[in-house]
C-alpha positions in Angstrom: -14.7 -15.9 -42.6 -15.7 -14.3 -45.9 -17.9 -11.3 -45.5 -16.9 -9.4 -48.7 -19.4 -7.0 -50.1 -22.0 -8.2 -52.6 -24.2 -6.2 -54.9 -28.0 -6.5 -54.8 -29.3 -8.3 -57.8 -30.8 -5.1 -59.4 -27.6 -3.0 -59.1 -25.0 -3.2 -61.8 -22.4 -0.6 -60.5 -21.8 2.3 -58.3 -24.8 4.7 -58.2 -24.9 8.4 -57.6 -25.7 9.6 -54.1 -29.2 10.6 -55.2 -30.0 7.2 -56.6 -28.9 4.9 -53.7 -26.7 5.6 -50.7 -23.4 3.7 -50.5 -24.5 1.7 -47.4 -27.2 0.0 -49.4 -24.7 -1.4 -51.8 -22.5 -3.1 -49.2 -23.7 -6.2 -47.5 -22.0 -7.7 -44.5 -22.2 -11.5 -44.9 -23.6 -13.6 -42.1 -21.5 -15.5 -39.6 -20.7 -19.2 -40.2 -22.9 -21.8 -38.6 -22.7 -22.2 -34.8 -20.0 -24.5 -33.7 -20.2 -27.4 -31.2 -19.4 -26.3 -27.7 -16.0 -28.1 -27.6 -14.9 -26.7 -31.0 -15.9 -23.2 -29.9 -13.9 -23.6 -26.7 -10.8 -24.9 -28.6 -11.1 -22.0 -31.0 -11.3 -19.4 -28.2 -8.4 -21.0 -26.4 -6.2 -21.0 -29.5 -7.0 -17.3 -30.3 -6.4 -16.2 -26.7 -3.1 -18.1 -26.7 -2.0 -16.7 -30.0 -2.9 -13.1 -29.1 -1.0 -13.4 -25.8 2.1 -14.9 -27.4 2.1 -12.4 -30.2 1.9 -9.6 -27.6 4.7 -11.1 -25.5 7.2 -12.1 -28.2 6.1 -10.6 -31.5 4.3 -12.3 -34.4 7.4 -13.4 -36.2 9.0 -15.1 -33.2 6.0 -17.3 -32.3 5.6 -20.8 -33.7 2.5 -22.8 -34.2 3.9 -25.4 -31.7 4.1 -22.7 -29.1 0.5 -21.7 -29.7 -0.7 -25.2 -29.5 1.1 -25.8 -26.2 -0.2 -22.6 -24.7 -3.8 -23.4 -25.8 -3.5 -27.0 -24.7 -4.7 -28.4 -27.9 -3.1 -30.8 -30.3 -1.1 -29.5 -33.2 -3.3 -31.4 -35.6 -6.3 -29.6 -34.2 -4.6 -26.2 -34.6 -3.5 -26.9 -38.2 -6.8 -28.4 -39.3 -8.7 -25.4 -37.9 -6.5 -22.5 -39.0 -4.1 -23.9 -41.6 -1.1 -21.9 -40.7 0.0 -18.7 -38.8 -1.6 -16.5 -41.4 -4.9 -18.2 -40.9 -4.6 -17.4 -37.2 -3.8 -13.8 -38.0 -6.9 -13.6 -40.2 -9.0 -15.0 -37.4 -7.6 -12.6 -34.9 -8.3 -9.6 -37.2 -11.8 -10.7 -38.0 -13.5 -9.1 -35.1 -11.7 -5.8 -35.6 -12.5 -5.8 -39.4 -16.1 -6.6 -38.7 -16.4 -3.7 -36.3 -15.0 -1.3 -38.8 -17.3 -2.6 -41.5 -20.3 -2.3 -39.3 -19.4 1.3 -38.5 -19.2 2.0 -42.2 -22.6 0.5 -42.8 -24.6 1.8 -39.9 -22.4 3.9 -37.6 -22.5 7.7 -37.2 -21.3 10.0 -40.0 -18.9 10.8 -41.4 -17.6 7.2 -41.3 -21.1 5.9 -41.5 -23.9 7.1 -43.7 -25.4 10.6 -43.3 -25.6 14.0 -44.9 -21.9 14.3 -45.6 -19.9 14.6 -48.8 -18.3 11.5 -50.4 -14.9 13.2 -49.8 -15.7 13.5 -46.1 -16.7 9.8 -45.8 -13.7 8.7 -47.7 -11.4 10.7 -45.5 -13.1 9.3 -42.4 -12.7 5.7 -43.8 -9.0 6.2 -44.5 -8.4 7.7 -41.1 -10.2 4.8 -39.4 -8.5 2.2 -41.5 -5.1 3.6 -40.8 -5.8 3.5 -37.1 -6.8 -0.1 -37.4 -3.9 -1.1 -39.6 -1.2 0.6 -37.5 -2.6 -0.9 -34.3 -2.4 -4.4 -35.8 0.3 -4.0 -38.4 2.3 -7.2 -37.8 -0.9 -9.4 -37.9 -2.1 -7.6 -41.0 1.2 -8.0 -42.7 1.2 -11.7 -42.0 -2.3 -12.0 -43.3 -1.7 -10.0 -46.5 1.7 -11.5 -47.4 1.0 -15.2 -46.7 1.2 -15.9 -50.4 1.6 -13.8 -53.5 -1.4 -11.6 -54.0 -3.0 -12.8 -50.7 -4.1 -9.2 -49.8 -6.4 -9.0 -52.9 -8.1 -12.4 -52.2 -9.1 -11.5 -48.6 -12.8 -10.8 -48.3 -12.1 -7.7 -46.2 -10.1 -6.1 -49.0 -13.0 -6.5 -51.4 -15.2 -4.7 -48.9 -12.7 -1.8 -48.5 -12.3 -1.6 -52.3 -16.0 -1.6 -52.9 -16.7 1.0 -50.3 -13.9 3.2 -51.7 -15.0 2.7 -55.3 -18.6 3.7 -54.5 -17.5 7.0 -52.8 -15.1 7.8 -55.6 -17.8 7.2 -58.2 -19.9 9.8 -56.3 -17.0 12.3 -55.9 -15.6 11.9 -59.5 -18.4 10.5 -61.7 -16.2 10.6 -64.9 -13.3 8.7 -63.3 -12.6 4.9 -63.4 -13.6 4.4 -59.8 -12.7 0.7 -59.6 -9.1 1.4 -60.8 -8.8 4.5 -58.7 -10.0 2.7 -55.6 -7.2 0.1 -56.0 -4.7 3.0 -56.5 -5.9 4.7 -53.3 -5.8 1.5 -51.2 -2.3 0.6 -52.5 -0.4 2.8 -49.9 -2.5 1.2 -47.1 -1.0 -2.2 -47.8 0.6 -3.6 -44.6 3.9 -4.3 -46.4 4.1 -0.7 -47.6 3.0 0.8 -44.2 5.7 -1.2 -42.3 8.4 0.2 -44.6 7.4 3.8 -44.7 6.3 4.1 -41.1 9.7 2.8 -40.0 11.3 5.5 -42.2 9.0 8.5 -41.8 6.8 7.9 -38.8 3.1 7.3 -38.5 2.0 10.9 -38.5 3.8 11.8 -41.7 2.4 8.8 -43.4 -1.1 9.6 -42.2 -0.8 13.2 -43.4 0.4 12.1 -46.8 -2.4 9.6 -47.4 -5.0 12.1 -46.3 -3.5 14.6 -48.8 -3.8 11.9 -51.4 -7.5 11.5 -50.6 -8.0 15.3 -51.0 -6.2 15.3 -54.3 -7.9 12.2 -55.7 -11.4 13.3 -54.9 -11.1 16.6 -56.8 -13.0 16.2 -60.0 -11.0 17.9 -62.7 
């Protein structure tokens, strides 16, 4: 499902906080058309089976054959619907990503819109994203590394990037907010997180990324 952010037709770039609040610049795309009942049942069965097997054995150890068998669907159905294991990972992450995006768009401040500084919103986003990423790190890693550059083609990444760029444009009006947003999101990549969390632990990684947010939002 692609629910990347899109800009309204009359907006050409990040605006200041006084011109338009960030939540008005991000649009959550609608869900795909409703499925037939049997297709919806098969999809639910596959996702339930995949989630259970991943919990029991780890993402890397589970084959598509095992998922098809647990879900009681044909392998052809599984591959046509999801393509490969990375497609399954993306589908399992979809609901979690959508919940985080909705919290950004309309949830309470500081993650959602309100009378808070861009720095506070950005810090809240990074904290929320890290919690999501660390809770689903193996799935996220599979989704982001399925092919070279896969992370940057995922609709969710475009949403995170746009949100980050808007807040950075407000916090540092003279900076290149698009490039800076990519730089800030780079240490949140699943491949990087897996390596450094294994070496340093989640709390040290979290503290370092939040320090980076504080540094990067100081307009010098």
